[in-house]
N, C-alpha and C positions, 0 to 999 in steps of 0.2 A: 346573261347569267352572271351573277356576282361571284367573286372569289375571295377567300379569306386572306390569301398570301400574295396575290398578284393583281395588278392593273394591266389592262390590255388596250393597245391602240393599233390600228392598221391604217396606214397612210401611203397612198401611191405604191401599193404592192409590197410595202415594207411593214412587217409586224414588229411591235415593241412590247416585250413582256417585261414588266417591272415588278420586282419583289417590293412589297409595300409595307414592310414591318420595320421601319428604320429605328423605332424605339427599342427593338430587340435585336438590332444589327442584322436584320433579315435572317434570323435563325430558322432552321427547318423544323417546323412543328408537324404533327401528323397529317394535317390537311395538305401541306406542301407536296407530299409525295404522291398524292392522288391528283392534285390540280395541275402540276407541271406537265406530266405526260398527256393529260386530257387536252390541255391548251395546245401543246405542240402538235399532237396527233390531229386535232381539229384544223389547225392552220394548214398542216401538210395535206390533209384530205381535201380541203377546199380547192386546192389548185390555184388559188388567187393570190397567195402570199409567196413571194419569191425570195425573200431574205428576212431574217429575224434578228433583232437586237435584243439581247438579254442583259438587263441591268438591275441594280439595286438602289433604292432610294436611301438618302441619308449619308452618314460618314463612311459606312462600311458596305461593301458588296454583299458579303455573306459570312456569318460567323460559324457556320456548320450546323450540325444537329442540335436542336434545342434540348436542354437537359430534361424537359418535361417528358420527352419521348422515352428517355431511359428510366424515369422514375414513376411514370403514371401506372396506376393500378390496371392490370390487364394488358400491359405493354408486351409486345412480342420481342423486344430487345432489352438488354440490360438486366439488372438484378430482378426487376419485376417479372421477368419471364421465367423465373426459377420455380414458380409455384407448381408446375406439373410434377406429379409423383414419379413418373417413369422418365428416366434420362433420355431414352430414345425419342419419346414424344416431344420432350422439351427441345432436344436438338433439332428435330425435323421442323418444329414450329419456328425456331430461330432461323433455320436455313431457308424456309419458305418466305419468311419476312425479308431476309437479306436479299433474296433474289427479286422480290417485288420492288425493293428500294433500288436495286441495280437497274431494273427495267425503266424506272423513272428517268434515268439519265441516258439509257440506251435509246430512248425516244428522240433525243437530240441527234443521234447518229442515223436513225432510220427515217428521219424527216426528209422530204424531197427537196427542201431548200436549205441553204447554209444557215448556221446559227453563229452569230457574232457576239462575244461577251465583252461588255464594257465594265472594267473592274476598277474600283476605287477602295482605298482603305484595306480592311482585312478580307482575305479570301482564305478561309480556314477549313480544315477538315472536309466535310461534305461539299464545301464550296469548290475545293480543288477537284474532287470527284466530278462535279458538274461541269466545270470549265474544260476539263480534260476531254470530255465527250463532245465539246463544241467544235466547230470548224475553225474558228479564228478567235484570238484573244488579244485585247487591247487594254492598256492600264494607265492610270494616273501615276505621276512620280511618287505619290504617297502610298501606293498599293504595296502590299506584301502578301506572301503566301506561306502557309504552314500546314504540313501534314501532321495534324495535332493528335491523331489517334494514339500514337505511341506515348504521348504525355499523359493519357488517362488509362494506360495499361491495356490497350487493345490493338489489334492489327486492322489497318484500313481495309474495308471490304466492299466498297461501293464503286470501285473503278480506277482509282488513282494508280495503284500498283500495276494494273494491267495496261492502262492507256498512256500514262505519262512517260514510260520508258520508250515509247514509239515517237515521242515528241522531242525529248532531250536525251542527252547521254545517260545511260543507265546508272553510271557511278554517281551522278548528281542526284538522281531519284533515291538511290540507296542512302546517301548521306542525309537527305532531307527526311526520309522515312525512318531512319534509325535514330536521328537526333531530335526531330521535332522542332528544329530551329526555324526562325523566320527567314524567308527568302525574299530579298528586295525586288522591286520592279526592275531595277537596273540589272540585277543578276539574271532575272527571268528573260529580259530582252537579250542579253548577251548569249544566253543559252538557246535562244530561239523559241522559248515557250510563249512569249507574247510578241506580236508583230510590230508594235509601236507604243511609245510612251507619250502621254500628253501632260501638259503642265497642271491642269486642274480638271475637275469633274465636268464642268460646262464644255470645255474644249474637247474632252474625251467623248461625250455624247454626240456633240456636233460632228466630230471627225468620224466616229463609227457609223453614224447615220448616213454620212456622205458615202462611205464605202459600201454600205448596204444598198443605197440607192443605185450606185454604179452596178452592183451585181444584179439588182432587180431590172435593170435596163437591158440585160442580155437575154438570149433565148432561154426560157426556163427549162426546156428539154435538154439543152446543151449543158446548163449548169448542173442539173440533176445527174446527167450522165457523167460529168466530171467528178462529182462527189461519189457516185457509186463506183466508178472505176478506181479512184484512189483508195476507197475503203476496201475494195476487193483485193487490190494489189498489196495492201498491208498484211492480209491474211494468207497470201499465196505467193508462189514463185513469180519471177519476172515473166517467164514463159506462159504461165497460167494467166497472168494479168494481161498480157498482150492478146491472148486468145479471147479473153473475156471482152475486152474493148472492141475487138474485131466483130464478135458476135453481137454486142450491143449496137454498134453502128450499123450492122447489117439489117437490123430490125427497127432501130430507133432514129437513125439519121434522117433529118427532115430537110429535104431540098427546098421546101417553101421558106423555112426559117433562114436558110443560107441566102436565098434570093432576096428576101426582105433585108437582110443585113447588108448585102452588097448595094441594093437600091438606096438604102438609107445613107450609106457612106457617099455614094455618088451624088445624091440630092442634098447632102449636108443637113440631114434631119435626124431626129430620134427614130430608131426602129420601133415597129409596132408588132410585137409577137403575141400570139394567143396564149392564154393561161394553160397550164396543165389541166387535164380532165379532172373533174371532181370525183373523188372516190366515195363509195358508199359502203356501209357495213354489210348489206345484203347483196344479192346478185343484180 
């Protein structure tokens, strides 16, 4: 199945989702918001993809929401959404659309495999919303970030203000959100928002794929459990998080995976773990 905004590759259990509109700096048109969660959900449901690299072609990773989404006739966001006569209906229309956009990035969190972002050039507006929902972020030296919504007279509403304060100090997020200034890759690294900086785009993609391959070599059940446990602990107390992982391991701990891991280490070979089960929409 072809996509308007993305190219897809899957190699050795690693998926690669590439935003493919470099001439528009990979801005987010209407199709983007439907395609991204569909792709991620499908990879997750297959059970065969154990890590995903999310990148953008061209000079820039992502320039955020495309202006056409705000101005198109019939749009549910921006001035074009003001046609409804009753303000309550207009407000609910906007709210419903905003929540649908939010779910497009929540798909990265609910995926059973980690999502690794490879960021070059601009990562602006919706681009930060997106990478904040990912598991890991890596950048080129030339990369920069900008919570640009404040610069066009609106409040960011697709996840940055909710997720980013859990990744870096809240004061940093407040400054960026209030001022709309550019935040360099070096600053993002120092704050812990990105894990590592690479000299150029080629080295970035190579390095991130290497990390993704390392993740894909581990037990997918153990990786998924780690992701779930860390997500749960972000929302709950330490005591609740400890109880959650005890319950998870009581039902999900796989002694066969552990035996294979030990055997592979002893025999100095790569471990061979089965995929997660394939999920279906029906029973």
